[in-house]
VMD Tcl script that builds the backbone (N, CA, C; Angstrom):
set m [mol new atoms 312]
animate dup $m
set s [atomselect $m all]
$s set {name element resname resid chain x y z} {
  {N N MET 1 A 71.812 -163.784 7.980}
  {CA C MET 1 A 70.555 -163.530 7.304}
  {C C MET 1 A 70.142 -164.777 6.535}
  {N N THR 2 A 68.878 -164.914 6.300}
  {CA C THR 2 A 68.351 -166.031 5.522}
  {C C THR 2 A 68.071 -165.565 4.092}
  {N N GLN 3 A 67.749 -166.519 3.216}
  {CA C GLN 3 A 67.356 -166.170 1.850}
  {C C GLN 3 A 66.169 -165.218 1.857}
  {N N ASP 4 A 65.200 -165.514 2.678}
  {CA C ASP 4 A 63.993 -164.682 2.743}
  {C C ASP 4 A 64.298 -163.266 3.230}
  {N N GLU 5 A 65.186 -163.135 4.211}
  {CA C GLU 5 A 65.549 -161.812 4.720}
  {C C GLU 5 A 66.311 -161.005 3.671}
  {N N ILE 6 A 67.223 -161.650 2.948}
  {CA C ILE 6 A 67.965 -160.973 1.883}
  {C C ILE 6 A 67.007 -160.551 0.773}
  {N N THR 7 A 66.096 -161.444 0.409}
  {CA C THR 7 A 65.117 -161.134 -0.637}
  {C C THR 7 A 64.237 -159.962 -0.222}
  {N N ALA 8 A 63.746 -159.969 1.004}
  {CA C ALA 8 A 62.883 -158.879 1.489}
  {C C ALA 8 A 63.642 -157.557 1.487}
  {N N TRP 9 A 64.892 -157.552 1.962}
  {CA C TRP 9 A 65.686 -156.326 1.948}
  {C C TRP 9 A 65.873 -155.821 0.516}
  {N N ALA 10 A 66.259 -156.727 -0.380}
  {CA C ALA 10 A 66.546 -156.334 -1.762}
  {C C ALA 10 A 65.305 -155.761 -2.452}
  {N N LEU 11 A 64.186 -156.438 -2.340}
  {CA C LEU 11 A 62.962 -155.973 -3.002}
  {C C LEU 11 A 62.494 -154.628 -2.446}
  {N N ALA 12 A 62.768 -154.362 -1.188}
  {CA C ALA 12 A 62.394 -153.086 -0.582}
  {C C ALA 12 A 63.360 -151.966 -0.959}
  {N N ASN 13 A 64.499 -152.320 -1.574}
  {CA C ASN 13 A 65.520 -151.329 -1.875}
  {C C ASN 13 A 65.873 -151.235 -3.356}
  {N N GLY 14 A 64.896 -151.478 -4.224}
  {CA C GLY 14 A 65.095 -151.231 -5.642}
  {C C GLY 14 A 65.478 -152.419 -6.491}
  {N N TRP 15 A 65.710 -153.567 -5.893}
  {CA C TRP 15 A 66.047 -154.761 -6.658}
  {C C TRP 15 A 64.764 -155.352 -7.230}
  {N N GLN 16 A 64.904 -156.131 -8.283}
  {CA C GLN 16 A 63.761 -156.841 -8.856}
  {C C GLN 16 A 64.195 -158.231 -9.283}
  {N N MET 17 A 63.224 -159.110 -9.400}
  {CA C MET 17 A 63.523 -160.473 -9.840}
  {C C MET 17 A 63.591 -160.495 -11.368}
  {N N ILE 18 A 64.739 -160.888 -11.893}
  {CA C ILE 18 A 64.931 -161.053 -13.331}
  {C C ILE 18 A 65.586 -162.412 -13.521}
  {N N ALA 19 A 64.945 -163.259 -14.306}
  {CA C ALA 19 A 65.453 -164.609 -14.586}
  {C C ALA 19 A 65.758 -165.373 -13.293}
  {N N GLY 20 A 64.914 -165.189 -12.285}
  {CA C GLY 20 A 65.045 -165.942 -11.044}
  {C C GLY 20 A 66.081 -165.430 -10.064}
  {N N ASN 21 A 66.699 -164.278 -10.346}
  {CA C ASN 21 A 67.702 -163.708 -9.443}
  {C C ASN 21 A 67.342 -162.272 -9.096}
  {N N LEU 22 A 67.717 -161.863 -7.889}
  {CA C LEU 22 A 67.554 -160.473 -7.495}
  {C C LEU 22 A 68.526 -159.659 -8.331}
  {N N SER 23 A 68.032 -158.620 -9.014}
  {CA C SER 23 A 68.872 -157.897 -9.965}
  {C C SER 23 A 68.677 -156.395 -9.887}
  {N N LEU 24 A 69.767 -155.676 -10.208}
  {CA C LEU 24 A 69.717 -154.247 -10.457}
  {C C LEU 24 A 69.935 -154.060 -11.940}
  {N N THR 25 A 69.232 -153.097 -12.515}
  {CA C THR 25 A 69.296 -152.901 -13.957}
  {C C THR 25 A 70.123 -151.677 -14.315}
  {N N LYS 26 A 70.417 -151.606 -15.590}
  {CA C LYS 26 A 71.259 -150.541 -16.130}
  {C C LYS 26 A 70.406 -149.319 -16.454}
  {N N PRO 27 A 70.731 -148.164 -15.844}
  {CA C PRO 27 A 69.993 -146.957 -16.201}
  {C C PRO 27 A 70.439 -146.475 -17.583}
  {N N PRO 28 A 69.667 -145.766 -18.357}
  {CA C PRO 28 A 68.329 -145.285 -18.042}
  {C C PRO 28 A 67.232 -146.245 -18.468}
  {N N ALA 29 A 67.543 -147.278 -19.245}
  {CA C ALA 29 A 66.495 -148.163 -19.774}
  {C C ALA 29 A 65.885 -149.059 -18.700}
  {N N HIS 30 A 66.652 -149.482 -17.725}
  {CA C HIS 30 A 66.194 -150.357 -16.650}
  {C C HIS 30 A 65.551 -151.641 -17.170}
  {N N LYS 31 A 66.166 -152.229 -18.186}
  {CA C LYS 31 A 65.684 -153.501 -18.711}
  {C C LYS 31 A 66.709 -154.607 -18.552}
  {N N GLU 32 A 67.981 -154.259 -18.658}
  {CA C GLU 32 A 69.040 -155.258 -18.638}
  {C C GLU 32 A 69.706 -155.309 -17.262}
  {N N ALA 33 A 69.741 -156.500 -16.675}
  {CA C ALA 33 A 70.376 -156.674 -15.370}
  {C C ALA 33 A 71.885 -156.526 -15.510}
  {N N ILE 34 A 72.496 -155.773 -14.576}
  {CA C ILE 34 A 73.946 -155.635 -14.595}
  {C C ILE 34 A 74.589 -156.063 -13.272}
  {N N VAL 35 A 73.795 -156.162 -12.219}
  {CA C VAL 35 A 74.249 -156.672 -10.925}
  {C C VAL 35 A 73.187 -157.638 -10.448}
  {N N ARG 36 A 73.607 -158.766 -9.896}
  {CA C ARG 36 A 72.613 -159.704 -9.379}
  {C C ARG 36 A 73.122 -160.414 -8.138}
  {N N ILE 37 A 72.167 -160.864 -7.352}
  {CA C ILE 37 A 72.449 -161.715 -6.193}
  {C C ILE 37 A 71.896 -163.087 -6.540}
  {N N VAL 38 A 72.761 -164.076 -6.539}
  {CA C VAL 38 A 72.351 -165.446 -6.820}
  {C C VAL 38 A 72.236 -166.159 -5.474}
  {N N LEU 39 A 71.019 -166.537 -5.126}
  {CA C LEU 39 A 70.771 -167.220 -3.857}
  {C C LEU 39 A 70.795 -168.723 -4.080}
  {N N LYS 40 A 71.752 -169.382 -3.466}
  {CA C LYS 40 A 71.863 -170.831 -3.574}
  {C C LYS 40 A 71.428 -171.454 -2.258}
  {N N THR 41 A 71.577 -172.743 -2.142}
  {CA C THR 41 A 71.109 -173.446 -0.949}
  {C C THR 41 A 71.785 -172.959 0.326}
  {N N THR 42 A 73.097 -172.806 0.300}
  {CA C THR 42 A 73.818 -172.441 1.518}
  {C C THR 42 A 74.557 -171.117 1.433}
  {N N VAL 43 A 74.683 -170.551 0.226}
  {CA C VAL 43 A 75.428 -169.312 0.046}
  {C C VAL 43 A 74.689 -168.335 -0.858}
  {N N ALA 44 A 75.079 -167.083 -0.754}
  {CA C ALA 44 A 74.602 -166.034 -1.660}
  {C C ALA 44 A 75.817 -165.469 -2.371}
  {N N ASN 45 A 75.716 -165.273 -3.685}
  {CA C ASN 45 A 76.814 -164.726 -4.469}
  {C C ASN 45 A 76.400 -163.400 -5.078}
  {N N LEU 46 A 77.305 -162.435 -5.051}
  {CA C LEU 46 A 77.103 -161.146 -5.698}
  {C C LEU 46 A 77.879 -161.175 -7.008}
  {N N GLU 47 A 77.193 -160.918 -8.116}
  {CA C GLU 47 A 77.808 -160.996 -9.436}
  {C C GLU 47 A 77.528 -159.729 -10.231}
  {N N VAL 48 A 78.484 -159.368 -11.098}
  {CA C VAL 48 A 78.299 -158.244 -12.019}
  {C C VAL 48 A 78.497 -158.739 -13.439}
  {N N LYS 49 A 77.794 -158.108 -14.355}
  {CA C LYS 49 A 77.874 -158.502 -15.753}
  {C C LYS 49 A 79.034 -157.771 -16.421}
  {N N LYS 50 A 79.819 -158.509 -17.202}
  {CA C LYS 50 A 80.919 -157.893 -17.939}
  {C C LYS 50 A 80.358 -156.924 -18.975}
  {N N LEU 51 A 81.131 -155.926 -19.319}
  {CA C LEU 51 A 80.685 -154.923 -20.284}
  {C C LEU 51 A 80.378 -155.526 -21.644}
  {N N ALA 52 A 81.207 -156.448 -22.087}
  {CA C ALA 52 A 80.984 -157.085 -23.389}
  {C C ALA 52 A 80.525 -158.524 -23.170}
  {N N GLY 53 A 79.422 -158.872 -23.792}
  {CA C GLY 53 A 78.938 -160.248 -23.696}
  {C C GLY 53 A 77.953 -160.466 -22.580}
  {N N ASN 54 A 77.680 -161.735 -22.351}
  {CA C ASN 54 A 76.685 -162.114 -21.350}
  {C C ASN 54 A 77.290 -162.849 -20.172}
  {N N LYS 55 A 78.573 -162.688 -19.934}
  {CA C LYS 55 A 79.230 -163.407 -18.856}
  {C C LYS 55 A 79.115 -162.633 -17.537}
  {N N TRP 56 A 78.862 -163.381 -16.477}
  {CA C TRP 56 A 78.763 -162.813 -15.135}
  {C C TRP 56 A 80.031 -163.125 -14.366}
  {N N ASP 57 A 80.553 -162.142 -13.640}
  {CA C ASP 57 A 81.725 -162.324 -12.788}
  {C C ASP 57 A 81.281 -162.294 -11.331}
  {N N LYS 58 A 81.687 -163.306 -10.601}
  {CA C LYS 58 A 81.377 -163.350 -9.173}
  {C C LYS 58 A 82.316 -162.383 -8.454}
  {N N ILE 59 A 81.739 -161.422 -7.744}
  {CA C ILE 59 A 82.499 -160.437 -6.979}
  {C C ILE 59 A 82.765 -160.961 -5.575}
  {N N ALA 60 A 81.747 -161.562 -4.983}
  {CA C ALA 60 A 81.861 -162.072 -3.621}
  {C C ALA 60 A 80.786 -163.108 -3.386}
  {N N GLY 61 A 80.994 -163.896 -2.374}
  {CA C GLY 61 A 80.017 -164.888 -1.957}
  {C C GLY 61 A 80.210 -165.175 -0.486}
  {N N ALA 62 A 79.133 -165.523 0.178}
  {CA C ALA 62 A 79.223 -165.813 1.607}
  {C C ALA 62 A 78.096 -166.746 2.010}
  {N N ALA 63 A 78.368 -167.532 3.036}
  {CA C ALA 63 A 77.329 -168.367 3.629}
  {C C ALA 63 A 76.325 -167.450 4.314}
  {N N TYR 64 A 75.078 -167.862 4.357}
  {CA C TYR 64 A 74.039 -167.031 4.956}
  {C C TYR 64 A 74.375 -166.634 6.399}
  {N N ALA 65 A 75.019 -167.528 7.134}
  {CA C ALA 65 A 75.368 -167.235 8.521}
  {C C ALA 65 A 76.388 -166.108 8.634}
  {N N ALA 66 A 77.175 -165.869 7.580}
  {CA C ALA 66 A 78.198 -164.818 7.590}
  {C C ALA 66 A 77.666 -163.470 7.106}
  {N N ILE 67 A 76.434 -163.434 6.636}
  {CA C ILE 67 A 75.835 -162.194 6.139}
  {C C ILE 67 A 74.982 -161.602 7.257}
  {N N THR 68 A 75.251 -160.340 7.584}
  {CA C THR 68 A 74.520 -159.692 8.663}
  {C C THR 68 A 73.834 -158.429 8.152}
  {N N PRO 69 A 72.670 -158.100 8.710}
  {CA C PRO 69 A 71.989 -156.875 8.283}
  {C C PRO 69 A 72.770 -155.641 8.727}
  {N N ASP 70 A 72.679 -154.586 7.942}
  {CA C ASP 70 A 73.307 -153.319 8.300}
  {C C ASP 70 A 72.486 -152.654 9.394}
  {N N GLU 71 A 73.154 -152.019 10.326}
  {CA C GLU 71 A 72.465 -151.383 11.449}
  {C C GLU 71 A 71.604 -150.202 11.017}
  {N N GLU 72 A 71.935 -149.582 9.883}
  {CA C GLU 72 A 71.212 -148.399 9.424}
  {C C GLU 72 A 70.381 -148.682 8.183}
  {N N ASP 73 A 69.992 -149.917 7.967}
  {CA C ASP 73 A 69.150 -150.322 6.845}
  {C C ASP 73 A 69.847 -150.223 5.488}
  {N N GLY 74 A 71.170 -150.266 5.499}
  {CA C GLY 74 A 71.942 -150.278 4.259}
  {C C GLY 74 A 72.111 -151.706 3.762}
  {N N PRO 75 A 73.006 -151.900 2.790}
  {CA C PRO 75 A 73.238 -153.246 2.249}
  {C C PRO 75 A 73.754 -154.204 3.326}
  {N N PRO 76 A 73.363 -155.462 3.259}
  {CA C PRO 76 A 73.859 -156.442 4.226}
  {C C PRO 76 A 75.385 -156.522 4.192}
  {N N ARG 77 A 75.957 -156.740 5.320}
  {CA C ARG 77 A 77.417 -156.855 5.429}
  {C C ARG 77 A 77.847 -158.297 5.194}
  {N N GLY 78 A 79.000 -158.433 4.547}
  {CA C GLY 78 A 79.553 -159.760 4.325}
  {C C GLY 78 A 79.308 -160.301 2.934}
  {N N LEU 79 A 78.584 -159.557 2.105}
  {CA C LEU 79 A 78.266 -160.049 0.765}
  {C C LEU 79 A 79.061 -159.343 -0.326}
  {N N GLY 80 A 79.896 -158.370 0.021}
  {CA C GLY 80 A 80.780 -157.747 -0.943}
  {C C GLY 80 A 80.248 -156.518 -1.632}
  {N N PHE 81 A 79.216 -155.892 -1.098}
  {CA C PHE 81 A 78.673 -154.693 -1.735}
  {C C PHE 81 A 79.697 -153.563 -1.797}
  {N N GLU 82 A 80.650 -153.569 -0.875}
  {CA C GLU 82 A 81.676 -152.535 -0.881}
  {C C GLU 82 A 82.617 -152.662 -2.083}
  {N N SER 83 A 82.547 -153.771 -2.813}
  {CA C SER 83 A 83.387 -153.991 -3.995}
  {C C SER 83 A 82.908 -153.212 -5.212}
  {N N ILE 84 A 81.682 -152.728 -5.185}
  {CA C ILE 84 A 81.120 -151.994 -6.318}
  {C C ILE 84 A 81.133 -150.509 -5.943}
  {N N PRO 85 A 81.995 -149.714 -6.582}
  {CA C PRO 85 A 82.169 -148.315 -6.178}
  {C C PRO 85 A 80.887 -147.488 -6.171}
  {N N SER 86 A 80.053 -147.614 -7.165}
  {CA C SER 86 A 78.851 -146.775 -7.237}
  {C C SER 86 A 77.588 -147.569 -6.954}
  {N N PHE 87 A 77.702 -148.573 -6.122}
  {CA C PHE 87 A 76.572 -149.452 -5.822}
  {C C PHE 87 A 75.378 -148.691 -5.267}
  {N N SER 88 A 75.602 -147.806 -4.312}
  {CA C SER 88 A 74.471 -147.116 -3.682}
  {C C SER 88 A 73.730 -146.230 -4.684}
  {N N MET 89 A 74.460 -145.606 -5.617}
  {CA C MET 89 A 73.797 -144.781 -6.640}
  {C C MET 89 A 72.983 -145.653 -7.589}
  {N N LEU 90 A 73.504 -146.810 -7.964}
  {CA C LEU 90 A 72.789 -147.727 -8.853}
  {C C LEU 90 A 71.518 -148.240 -8.178}
  {N N MET 91 A 71.640 -148.593 -6.917}
  {CA C MET 91 A 70.483 -149.078 -6.178}
  {C C MET 91 A 69.422 -147.982 -6.061}
  {N N GLN 92 A 69.826 -146.749 -5.789}
  {CA C GLN 92 A 68.877 -145.645 -5.678}
  {C C GLN 92 A 68.213 -145.352 -7.024}
  {N N SER 93 A 68.974 -145.432 -8.112}
  {CA C SER 93 A 68.417 -145.219 -9.450}
  {C C SER 93 A 67.336 -146.250 -9.756}
  {N N ASN 94 A 67.594 -147.507 -9.388}
  {CA C ASN 94 A 66.610 -148.566 -9.614}
  {C C ASN 94 A 65.375 -148.362 -8.745}
  {N N LYS 95 A 65.582 -147.949 -7.515}
  {CA C LYS 95 A 64.459 -147.715 -6.605}
  {C C LYS 95 A 63.595 -146.564 -7.115}
  {N N ASP 96 A 64.244 -145.482 -7.578}
  {CA C ASP 96 A 63.505 -144.346 -8.128}
  {C C ASP 96 A 62.714 -144.747 -9.368}
  {N N ALA 97 A 63.334 -145.547 -10.250}
  {CA C ALA 97 A 62.653 -145.984 -11.473}
  {C C ALA 97 A 61.406 -146.798 -11.140}
  {N N GLN 98 A 61.491 -147.637 -10.119}
  {CA C GLN 98 A 60.326 -148.426 -9.718}
  {C C GLN 98 A 59.218 -147.530 -9.180}
  {N N MET 99 A 59.586 -146.517 -8.404}
  {CA C MET 99 A 58.583 -145.615 -7.836}
  {C C MET 99 A 57.904 -144.800 -8.928}
  {N N PHE 100 A 58.678 -144.304 -9.902}
  {CA C PHE 100 A 58.094 -143.526 -10.995}
  {C C PHE 100 A 57.209 -144.388 -11.880}
  {N N ALA 101 A 57.577 -145.652 -12.049}
  {CA C ALA 101 A 56.764 -146.564 -12.855}
  {C C ALA 101 A 55.396 -146.776 -12.207}
  {N N LYS 102 A 55.343 -146.775 -10.893}
  {CA C LYS 102 A 54.075 -146.953 -10.188}
  {C C LYS 102 A 53.173 -145.731 -10.331}
  {N N LEU 103 A 53.776 -144.566 -10.531}
  {CA C LEU 103 A 52.999 -143.332 -10.654}
  {C C LEU 103 A 52.350 -143.175 -12.018}
  {N N LYS 104 A 52.861 -143.870 -12.991}
  {CA C LYS 104 A 52.319 -143.757 -14.359}
  {C C LYS 104 A 51.000 -144.448 -14.504}
}
mol reanalyze $m
mol bondsrecalc $m
mol representation Tube
mol addrep $m
């Protein structure tokens, strides 16, 4: 996948740009990023924010050529999404929050 393909997938699935990175926010406030994808020149890194402080921990990283789209429109494979136990629920919560915000 390319940067543009990852960005398009993420934005269509509840992610938003915060401080220049694709991010998922913490429910219920949905203001503070707790998971982010950092897109660099040749690699993409998946990072999570530590509970205390502002430090980010890299969970996984892969070259764009090693990241493949999911056959069923799920998270791209090869970027480490399986490392976050409740990732799909967090992503759905963010997607729902964006949809409800549009209805207001």
